[in-house]
N, C-alpha and C positions, 0 to 999 in steps of 0.2 A: 828557131824552127829547124828543127831534122828535115823540113821539106819545103817545096817550095811553097809561097803566099801571094796571094794575089793581093795589093794597097789601091787604092782609091786615092789620091791630094786634090783636094779641090781648092780654088783659087780664086780671087778676082781681079777682072781689070776695069777701071774706070769706059764708063758705057756716056761718049760725048754725044749732046741733043740739039749743038753749035757746029755750025760748018769751019765756022775760024777756028776752032778747039778740035784737035786732031790727037790721036794717042795712039804711039804706036808699039807694039810687045818687042822682045828679047827674049829667045826661051829658049834655053838645050836642055830638056830632051825640047821638040814641040807640043804640045798640049796634043792628049790625045782626041779631045773633042772640045770646041769652042761651046757656047751657049747651053755648055750642060742642063738639061730637062727644061732645055727651052727656057732657060732665065738671062738674060742678054748680060753678056759680061763676065757667068762663071765660067772658067777654065778646067778641064779635068784630067786628068795622068791618070792611066792605070797600066799598072806595073806588074809582074810579077818577079818577083826578089827571089834570087835561091837561097838558100837553107847560106846560113854563117852571113852573109853582105847587102851591100848597103848599097842605096842610091840618090844621090845628091841630082839634085833641080835646078838651075839657073834661069833666074825669073829677073825680068825688069821692065820699066817698063819711061817711054819719053813724054813729053804734051810737048805740041806745040801751038804758041799761039801769037801773034800780033803785041806789038813791043809794049804798045801801049794798054794792053788789058792785062787784069790785075785777076786771077787764084787760089783761091784759100782755098786751104785743105794740104798742097801740097809745098813741103820742105822746098828753099831756089842755093 
């Protein structure tokens, strides 16, 4: 684009309803908004990109649970 543009990137973070299961997030840069539009776990990054430039968002999660707990849906 010949001019700066504003971009909104959405992603989601698992939300635990169990006190034995915790979710920690790492992000660079940090999201602009958490629980976007009052939706638990939805993250938003609002970025203004200069002409002819790109931007990388690094995002990861760590799940912590008791050793005997089986968590489905995630690779170990």
